N, C-alpha and C positions, 0 to 999 in steps of 0.2 A: 340981366347980369343979376340981378336978385334972386330971377327964378332958377339961374342954373345953382346958385349958393344954396337954394333951397332944396333942390333934387340933390346935390351931393350929400346935403346932412341927413336927408331921407336914408339913402342908401348905405350911409357909414352906420347910422343907427340900424339898421336891418340887419347887417353884419354882426354886430355887437350883441344884438338880441338873439341871434343863431348860436355863435359859439357860446352865449351863455346858456342857452337850451342844452347845447353839447356837455356842456359841464356839467351841468345837471344830470344828464340821462346817463355818467361815465360811472360806474359804480365804484371803480378804484378810486377817485377824484371826490366822489361822494363821502367815501369812508375817510377823508382826510388825507390820504395818501397822495405823493409825489415821487414818481420815478427819477431819480435822480442821475444815476447812468447805469448804462448795461453794456456789458461786454463779451464777448466768447474768445477762447484761445485754443488750437489745436495744438495736442501733445502728443508726443512718443514715449508713452509709459514703459515698454519695454525695450527701450533705445536699441530698435532694430533698423531705424533709420525710415520707419513709414508711420504716418499718423494714425494713431488708435483711439485718443480720446478727445473729448470738447468738453472744456471748463467754461463755466457760464459764471460770471460776477454781476450781482446786483445790487445796487446802492438803494435805499428807500428813503424818503422823510414822512414824518406821521406827525399831525397836529397833537396828537392824544395816544395814550399806551394802547398798543394793539397786539393782538395776536394772529399771526400769518403763517398759511401752510404756502410754500413754494414746490412745486412739482414739475420737473424736466423730465417730458414724455421722449422715447427714442421710437421710431419705425422705420422696420427693415423687413420687405419681403412678406409683407402683409403681418407681421408679429410687432406688438408694441410692448415696451418695458418701460420702467417708472423708477427715477430716483428722485426722492423727496427730502426736504429738510425743514424746521421749524423756526420762525423768527417771532420773538417776542421783545417789543423796543418802544421805546417814547423818543421823537425827535428824530435820530435818523441813524442807520444799521444798514451795515452790507450783510450778504450772503454769498457761499460760493458752492457750487454743485458741478459735479462731474460726470459724465456720460462715458463708460467704457463700452468702446464697440464688441461684439459677441460674435461677428460674421464679417467677412470681406465684402464691400460695397457700399451704396448709398444709404445711410442714414438721416432722416427727416427729423429736426428737435424741434417742440412746441415747448414755451417755459409758461405754467399757468400760477395764477397767484389766490390764493381762497381764504374767507376770513375763519374764525374760528367756528363758525356754524358749518361753514362747508361750501360758503355759496362763492361760487367763481367770482371773482373782482377783474382779472385782466390775464388775457391770454395772449403771449407773444412768440410770433414766427421765428427761431433762432436761426434758421436754413438748413440746406442739405448739403451733407460732407460725404466725401469717398474716404473711407476708412477700412484698415485692416483690424484683424481681431486683436484686442487688449487682453483678453482672458484665454485661457487653455481650452481649447475645443475639445468635445469627446474624444477619446482615444481608448483604445483595449491593445492589449499585447499578452498573447498567453506564450508563457515562456518555461520550455521544459528543462527540468534538470535530470539528465541520466542518458542512457545510450539511445540510439535509433531502433533497436532490436533489443527487447529485454527478455528477459524470461520473469515467469511469475514469484514473486517474492523479492526480486531486486529493486534496491532503492530507487524510489521513482519519487517524483513533484511536479505540480505543476502552478506555475505562478501567475494567479490573474492582476496584472498589471493595469489598473484604470484609473481615468483621470476626467472631470467635467467640472470645469469652473463657472461656465455660462449659465448652466441649468440652475443651481444651487444659489448663482448671485441673485438672478432673477425670480426664483420661485418657482421653476420649471423643471423641476427635479424629473427625470425620467426613469424606464422601469429596463433590467438588465433580463438577459434571457440567454441560458447555454445547454445545448444538446449535445447527444453524442457521449455521454459519461454512463457508466453504468448505476451509479447511484445518485440520487438526488444531491443537487448541489442550492444551496442558499447564497443571499447575496453577501453574507458575514463571513463566507468562508473564502477569505483571501488565498489559501492554498490547496491543492486538492492533492491527498495522498494516493496515487497510482500505483504504489508498491503492493495494495490488497485488491487491484482490479484482477479479474479473472483473463485467461489468456482470449486474445482476439486484436482486431483489426479495429482502431477507434480514429472518428474524426470528428474530434471535440471542435465546436463552433459557438461562439457567444457574440451577441449582438446587444446594441443598446441606442435608445433614441429618448430625447428630452421634450420637452413642450414647446420648444424652440423649432423643431422639424430638423434637428441635427442628430444624425446617427454615425454609428461606427460599428465595426465588426472583425473580428480575428479568428482565424482557423487554423488547427494544430491537429497533426496526424502522428498516429501513435500504434506501432506493433509490440504485442505482448504474446510471447509463445510459452507454452508450458514447459516449467523446466523437467530435465529428464527424470528419470527414477535413480535413486541411490544406487551406486555402483561400490560394490565391497566384496570381500573375501572373508573367508572363516578360517582361523590356525588352530590346529589342534596340536597341544604339545603334551605326552604322555599317553600316547595311542600304543597299545600291544604292553602296556607295562602293569606290573602287579598292581592289585587293588592297595590303597594306602600309599603308595608312591606320589610324587607331585604330579599335578595335571590340571590343563589349565585349555579353555576353550575361548578363544578371544575373536572379537569383531575388529576389521582391517578395513577402513576406510579408503576408496580409491585414489590414488595421487590428484591433487589439486582439490578435492572436497571435504567439506566438514559437517560430520554427522553428529555433534556434540549435541544439539536441540534437537534431533529427531527421535522417534519411539522404535525401540527395540524389542522384539517378541520372541521370547525363544518357547520352544516346544521341542521335550525330549521325550522319547519313546525308547523303553519301556518309561513311566514318569516318573520324575525324580521330585515331584511336587511342585510347589510355586518355586515360577523365577522371576527375579528382578530385572526392571528395565535399565541392564547394564551392557557395557559392552563387553563383559566377559565373565563367565562362568567358572568356579570350580570343582572338577570332577575329582579331586582326590580322595573322596570319600565315598565315590558312588561303588555299587557292588558290582563283581564280574560280570560280565555279559558283553552284548553287540548292543551300542546305542546309536540309533538315530535321531540326529540334531537338526533341526529347522529353524534358521534366523529370518524373520521379517522385518525391516527397516523400514519404516513410514516417515517422509518427509510433511515438511508444513504446508505442503497443499494436497494431501491426503495422498499421494502416489507413494506405491508400496513396490518391494524390491523383495522376493525371497530368494535364500541358500542355504546350502546343507551341507553335509558331514558326516563321515561315520567315526566311531571310536570303537575301541575294543579295550577292555579292560581284564585282565589275566585273574584268576583266583590266587587268593594267597594261602599259603599254608595254616594259616591260622582261623582260616573261612571255611569251613568243609562241615556238611549235611550228609554225605554218603560216604559209609566207611568203607566201601569200595573204590571210593574214587582216587585217583593217583592223588599221590604226596610229593610236594617239592623236596628232592633232597637238598639237604644243608653240607655236603660234600665231608670235610673233614672234622665240621662241627658237629658231624651225627651221631647219636649216642646209639650204641650195641647192647645186645644183652644176650644172656645164655639161652633163653626163652625165644629171642628172634634167631638165633642158630638153627634151633630145633624148628623154627617155623619154616626155615630154608630148606631144611633138609626134605620137611613134611611136603613143602611145595613143589620139591625136586621131584619127590615121589608120585605125587599127582599128576604133574606133567608127563612123566615117563610113561602113566597109565594112560594119560589122555593121548599121548602120540601113538602107544599101542592101539587104541580104538579107533583113532584116525586112520591108522594104517590098514585096520580090520573092516572098516566101514562099507557099505554096498554103494552101488552106483546110486540110490537117491539121496544118500547123505552127501556124496560129492557134487550132487546136483543144487543141495542144499546151502552149501557153503559157496558153490561158485556165483549163486545167486547174490549173495553178501559182497561179493567184492566184483569189481569193474573189471575190463580189459585188462587195466595193467597191474590187477592184483592189490589194490589200492580199495579199501572200505567204500562201498557206496552210498553216495550222500543223498542219493533221490533227487538229485537236483538243486539241493540246499547247499549254499556257502560255506567252504570249510576253511581252517586254519590250522596249519602246524606250528607249535610251540618251540621254543628252544631246548625244549626237552623231548620232545620228538612226538608230543602227544598230539593227536588229532581231534579238532573239533568242529562241528557243524552248528549253525546259527538257524534257526528258524524264525518267519517274518515276524511273530511277535516278541521278538527278542530273546527267546529261551536258548539253553546253551546243551548239546550233547557232545559227550566224549566217547570215543572207540575204547571198547575193551577188546584188546587182543586175544586175552585167553578166554572168553568167551564169545568171539566174534560178533559181537552186537554192539549196536549204541545204546550208551544210557543217558538218562536227563541227570544235568547237573542242577 
């Protein structure tokens, strides 16, 4: 009996020695710490009916003042993230750490407790949990504001809607890349102004990948066609009117078009000097003659359209350089004099002699006169355009804009 009691005592002493050795080898216990309580709770942080976070609560006793670092590690698909908190206390203190899931699937959690020098005191396996994402996973959405098929210069904007809460949360921020745009795009460009893009078919694609292996992308197709050239007409008021009377040349835009910001270049032949970039010209003070007017309208995309018109301004009685040129009658307001009467008589005598000479002319003279007239008996304009005014005077216009008038008495053209 005594032998059995001796054996039992020896066995009990061996157990006490072993437990004491284990306590001395435990750095957590050696630091004077005691884990009073440890609890974990599953949470539904976004209230969608699925667990997406784990909260770990720990209570620790200390025999002296201590500084501790608590780190909660979460591992999923080969990626490890960490949540950390600091504890500085004496006697008893508690701490809480929350692990937010960043992907769907199983997440393994381990809690590590370290001292102020970074020495690991204790590692606790919390367990493996099947969680859904608590944070917004990466997402890209390219939103186009404008019509599906646009013309160059139309209002157009592309918004780059982007979100990633997981990468920045765990310091795994990724990179964004966009292709298919005619100009370079920066990450800070939250909107793209496609109203300045040239015509073409565009396939804009943006992708993103963070350090946790999460990827997202979006693609937008866009068609921009060239804006058609400007359509307009030229309105001429004052054609065939006397010099000095009202006269305007006006650019009229086509219905439905707005040419206010377009460039308007006028070219007038013969030249009248510089012309302004305006929608109308005042031609009331232009000299007599035939004018060729060209107007070129250029839109914002440098697309041009050129139109033309002709203007004829008749000479005024106050502007005459040829003393033999026709003078317009003022009807009853025309003054007469005795000298004028004598002149009329002399003119009648001269005309009578001219008729006599014509009647006496030979075949060569008749041939010469016939060469000056066409088959209808009208003056031969030699292919140049002619114009008969309201007084019956016949004019012809040269390509350079100069004018001739037909002298019926001399049967010849005279330069104006």
